[in-house]
N, C-alpha and C positions, 0 to 999 in steps of 0.2 A: 504493499500500499504505499501511497505517496502522500506524506504529511504536508500541511499548509506551514508555510513559514509566518511567523508571528512576533509581534514586538509589543511591550508594554513597558511601563515606567515604574522605578522604584526610586522615590526621592527624585533627584535630577539627573539620574541615570536610566538609560534605555536598556532593557534586557531583550534578548532575541533568542527565539526557538523554534519548535516545531509544535504543531497540534495534529494529534492522530485522532481522527473521527471513529467512535464507537461503530463496530459493526454489527449487523443484524438487530438494529433497534429502529424504532420510530418515536420521534418526540424527544424532548431532553433526556439526556442520560447521565450518569455519574461521570465525574472526573478523578483521575489521579495526576497530581503533581509532582514531577520528578526533576532533581538536577544531581550532577555527578560530585565525586569525592575530591580531595585535595590536588590541586592543579589540573585535574582532568576535565575534558570538554564534551560536549553531548555526543560528539561521533565516535567516542570510544564506547560502543556497545549498548548504548542506552535505547538506540532504536529497538535492538533485539528484545528487549522487555516491553517496551512500549506496543510492538506488534502483537505479542502474547496478550496484553491487556486489552487491547482494542478489539481483538477477535473474539473476547469473552463478553463484549458489550460495553465497554468502558472506554470513555473520552480519555486521552492522556495528553497532558501539557510537559514537554521537555524543553530545558532551557539552559543557557550557560550562566554561571554566576558572573555578578559585576567584575570587572577588571579582567574577565577570561573569555576566550573564544570569541565568538560573534557580537558578545554584549559590550557595551560601552563600560567607562570607568577607569580613574585613575587613582593612585598609581597601577600601571598594568601589573599583573601577576602578583598582585597582594590580596592576601586572605584576612578578610575581617570577618569573623564569625557572626558578630552581631548583625552587620549588613546582610549577611548571607541568610540568616534565618528571616529577616525582615523580608529579603527578597522572595523567600517562598511565601509569604504571607501576602506579598503584592502579587504574587502569580496566583495565588488562590482568587484574589479579588479580580483580577483580570479574566481568570477562567469563568468565575460565575456570573461575569457580566454578558457572557455570550449566550445567545439564544437556545443553543444546542446543548447547553449544560445544565443539569439540575443543581440547583445552589444548595439543596439540602442534603446531598451526596458527594462529598468531597473526601478523598482519600490523598495521603503523601507518602511516597517512597523515597528512600535514601539509602546509599551505600557508602561504607567507609566513612569520610569526613561527613559526608551529607547525611549518612546513617545517625550521626550525633545530632545534625541540624534537625532533623524531622523529630527527634525526642523532644527538643525544646519546643518545636512549632505545635506539635500536637498537645503539649501540656499547656501551652499559653492561649491557643487559637482554637476555641470550641466549635468553629465551622468545620473542623477536621473531625470525619466520622470513623475513619479506620487508618491505622499507620503500619508501614512495614519498614523495619530498621534493619539493615543488612550489614553483617561485618562492622558494627558500628564503632567509630571512635567515640570514646568514653570520657576522657580527662586529659586536658593538655598539659598540665603539670605533670602528672604521673606518666604519662606517654613520653614526655620528653626526657625524663629521668631513667625510663626503660629502654630508649632507643640509642641515647647518647652515652657512650661510655663515661664513666666518672672522671676519668683523668683528662678527658677533652672537654668536660662541660664548662670548667673555668674559662678556657679560652674563648669558647663561643660566647660566653655571656660577656667577656671583654669586648669582643667584636660587635655585640648587639650595644653596648654602652656606646661605642664609637660611632656606630651607625646612628645612634639617637642624636648624639652631638653633631653629626654631620647633617642631617635632615634639618635639625633645629635652626642651623646656620644656613639653610636654604639650598644644601647640597642634594645630589641626586641620591636615591634610595639604593643602598648595597644590595646585592642579589647572591643567592647560592642556588646551586642545582636543586631540583626537586628528587632527582635520583642519579646515582652515580655507579659505574661498572664496578667500583673499588669500595666496598662496604666499609672500608676504613677512612674513605675520604669525606669531607664535609659534604652534607646533603640533608634535605628534610626527610627523606625516607631512605636511611641506610639498609636496604634489605635487598639482596640479590634478586629475589623474587618480583620485586618492585621495578628494578632496573629492566629485567626482562620483559615484564607486561608493557611497561610503558614504551621503551623503545621498539618493540616488535607491533605494538597496537598503534602507535602513532605513525609509524612508516607504513603501515596497511591502509589506516582509516581515518586518520586525523592530523592532516598537515597544519591545522591551527594551534594544535598543543605546543607549547614551548617548555623546555626543561630548564625552567627557572621561576623562582620565587623570591619575593623581597625578604631581606633579612627581618624585617619588622612584622612579617608573617608568623615567623616563630614566636615573637613576643606575643602577638594577639592570639594565637592558638594556645599559648599556656596559660591564658586568662580564661578559656573556655571550658566549662565543666558540664556537659550534657549530663552526667550522672545525677547532678542537683535537680533536674526536672523529672526524672524517671516516675517517682513515685505520685507525681501530679497527673499523669496521663489519663489514669482512669476517671471516668468510666469508658473512655475511647479505647476500642479493641486494639491491642498491641501484638504484632507478630515480629519476633526478634529472629535472626538468621545468624548464626554464629559458627565461623569454621573452626574446627577442633583445633587445628595448628596454626592459627593466625597469630603472627608476630608483628605485622605492620599496625594491625589496630588489636592490641594485644587481647587475645580471647578471655584472659583471667579477667579483665575489666568488665567485658561484657557479660560475663556470668555472674558477677558481682550485682552489676547494674539491673540485669534481669530478675534477681532474687529480690530487690527492692520494688519492683513494679506491682501494682495492685491489679486484681483480676477486672476484666477478662484480659488474659494474655496467653500466647502460645510461644513455644519454643522450638526452632528447626536446627539440629545441629548436623553440619555436613562435614565430610571428611576433607583433609586437604589444607590449604592454606588461604591466604585472604585473596588471591587474584583467580583462584580456581573457580569462582562463580560467575565469571564473565564470559565463559565460552564451553562448549561441549556439554557434558553431562552435569556440571555445576549448574550452568545457565539454565538447562531444562529443569533441574530441580528446585531451585531458587525461584526462577520465573513463575512455574506451576504453583508453588506454595503462596507467593505474593498474589497471583491470580485468584486463587482460591479464596485467600483471605478478603480480598476487596469485594470479590463477588458475593460472597456470604454476607457481609456487613453493608455493602453499598447497592447490591441488587436483591439479594435475598435467594435462599437456597431453592425454594421451590420455583421462583421466576427463571432462574437460570439453569435448573437441572444439575447444579453442583453438588459435590459430597463433601460437606465440611471435614478439614483436616482434624486429627486428633489434637487434643489439647497440647501434649508435647510429642515432637516427632524427632526420630534421629534416622540419618542415611547411613548404611554401611556398605 
């Protein structure tokens, strides 16, 4: 299916994306709002999920975060978590303004960093009636200290101090790679699996992607703690998908966060690591579970002919 190119505003910035129309429906249909994770752009496999959802009778809005991809915003390649989750909320406002969308049936989906964003969105915005959080980023402070070697952390923090002083004086933002083939080299995601996925996926599908983030992104991410929102999501139904050996968004933090969520909630545990859910069997399993969650809570089991997943699922 060919999506519609769309754009909408968040503050003084224009965000751009795609709208996938619900299939097999007449009249206004539910909508799922989606964006990608840290540094990633919409061309990196999100259409694969959107097509699964649209085929089940769900409209889907996919967009690039501000400062990334086709969307406007400066500094380019800077992650501001608060601005990003406000972008989700403005995306919802745009979606429900459309005549083909039922404003009472809104879902949000996020993966990796956006998996953390949607936890905040679902807790704050009661227009959301179902949420799927896949391999979610849970806490900036803890993740930074999990990913960065202790003997290198002091040097990194010194560099951040220098960048603050330079930007305060009007200088250009310092940058660092999102990923690097050398896991010992400075990068935002020092994980060999991250380098493999980003480099191959960008080459094949996403020429807009840049292997670059501002140094200040590290600061802003460190201030963001989606775990503080999780207990507030209820009564909005939550599906969390956790990869058993995820080290990029550490699975230990995700399991802890899920334990604090109140009902209704479901957990899907998949084998493998963080990036295994974007292709092949991992994509098939995770997209089907998300589809069924949205169908159950936004369309209804009887109307869609769907079978609700068990409360807790594990794939082996």
